[in-house]
C-alpha positions as CSV (number, residue, x, y, z in Angstrom):
1,M,-17.8,5.1,51.1
2,L,-17.5,9.1,50.6
3,A,-14.2,8.4,48.7
4,Q,-15.8,5.8,46.3
5,A,-18.6,8.1,45.5
6,Q,-16.1,10.9,44.8
7,S,-14.0,8.8,42.9
8,R,-17.0,7.7,40.7
9,L,-18.2,11.1,40.2
10,T,-14.6,12.1,38.9
11,K,-14.8,9.2,36.6
12,V,-18.3,10.3,35.1
13,R,-17.0,13.9,34.8
14,S,-13.8,12.8,33.0
15,I,-15.8,10.8,30.5
16,Q,-18.2,13.7,30.1
17,S,-15.1,16.0,29.5
18,G,-13.6,13.4,27.2
19,L,-16.7,13.4,25.0
20,G,-17.1,17.2,25.0
21,L,-13.5,17.4,23.6
22,L,-14.1,14.6,21.3
23,Q,-17.1,16.5,19.8
24,Q,-14.9,19.6,19.1
25,I,-12.5,17.6,17.7
26,A,-14.8,15.8,15.3
27,Q,-15.7,19.2,14.0
28,I,-12.1,19.4,12.6
29,D,-11.5,15.9,11.9
30,P,-14.9,13.8,11.4
31,L,-13.1,10.4,11.7
32,A,-11.8,11.5,15.4
33,P,-14.8,9.5,16.9
34,H,-13.3,6.2,15.5
35,Y,-10.4,6.6,18.1
36,V,-13.1,5.9,20.8
37,D,-14.5,2.5,22.2
38,T,-18.0,3.8,22.8
39,V,-19.0,0.3,24.1
40,E,-16.2,0.4,26.7
41,M,-17.1,4.2,27.3
42,V,-20.6,3.4,28.0
43,K,-19.8,0.6,30.4
44,E,-17.2,2.8,32.1
45,A,-19.8,5.7,32.7
46,W,-22.7,3.4,33.5
47,T,-20.6,1.6,36.2
48,A,-19.2,4.6,37.6
49,T,-22.6,6.0,38.3
50,G,-23.4,3.1,40.2
51,A,-26.2,1.6,37.8
52,P,-26.3,-2.0,37.8
53,A,-24.0,-3.5,34.7
54,S,-26.8,-6.2,34.4
55,C,-28.7,-3.6,32.7
56,L,-26.4,-3.1,29.8
57,L,-26.6,-5.3,26.6
58,S,-23.9,-7.9,25.7
59,L,-21.3,-7.1,23.1
60,K,-23.0,-9.7,20.9
61,Q,-26.6,-7.8,21.2
62,I,-24.9,-4.6,20.5
63,T,-23.0,-5.9,17.2
64,Q,-26.4,-7.5,16.1
65,I,-28.2,-4.0,16.5
66,R,-25.5,-2.2,14.9
67,Q,-25.7,-4.6,12.0
68,M,-29.2,-4.0,11.6
69,A,-29.0,-0.3,11.8
70,Q,-26.5,-0.3,9.0
71,Q,-28.7,-2.7,6.9
72,Q,-31.5,-0.4,7.4
73,Q,-29.4,2.7,6.6
74,E,-28.2,0.9,3.4
75,R,-31.9,0.2,2.3
76,Q,-32.8,3.9,3.0
77,Q,-30.0,4.8,0.9
78,Q,-31.1,2.7,-2.0
79,I,-34.7,3.9,-1.6
80,E,-33.5,7.4,-1.9
81,N,-31.2,6.6,-5.0
82,A,-34.0,4.8,-6.9
83,P,-35.5,7.7,-8.6
84,K,-32.3,8.9,-9.4
85,I,-31.1,5.4,-11.0
86,A,-34.4,5.2,-12.7
87,K,-34.2,8.7,-14.3
88,A,-30.4,7.9,-15.5
89,A,-31.6,4.4,-16.9
90,A,-34.5,6.2,-18.8
91,L,-32.0,8.9,-20.2
92,A,-29.5,6.0,-21.2
93,S,-32.0,4.1,-23.1
94,K,-33.0,7.1,-25.1
95,G,-29.4,7.3,-26.4
96,A,-27.7,10.7,-27.2
97,E,-29.5,13.4,-29.2
98,P,-28.8,13.6,-33.0
99,D,-26.6,16.7,-32.8
100,S,-25.2,16.4,-29.5
101,P,-21.7,16.6,-28.5
102,L,-22.1,13.1,-26.8
103,K,-23.3,11.7,-30.1
104,Q,-20.2,13.3,-31.9
105,L,-18.0,11.5,-29.5
106,M,-19.8,8.3,-30.0
107,G,-19.0,8.7,-33.7
108,G,-22.6,9.7,-35.1
109,G,-24.2,13.1,-35.8
110,K,-22.8,15.7,-38.1
111,E,-19.3,16.3,-38.6
112,P,-17.9,19.8,-37.9
113,G,-17.8,21.8,-41.0
114,E,-20.9,20.1,-42.5
């Protein structure tokens, strides 16, 4: 019984140590966390603490939650970008100023030397 408890404690500490190392590496390489299966890590840590596995969500539930979070993040990004897009559209509908370099590039405006 004591040996099992020590083994579980060692496993939890190893996972915690690995996460700490991963955080440090992620500061240098932001893609480093993609190497880790966080779902599996949570399962391992959870069961090593002796907590009941029945409390964990299924992979299907986790996938649905992640998809909803991704969609929400995309909607938030669209909301944040909407004013920028509206401003760009308004500027684009005005066209180039008569004597601007853009107007000259487009073939209008005054020719150099006029």
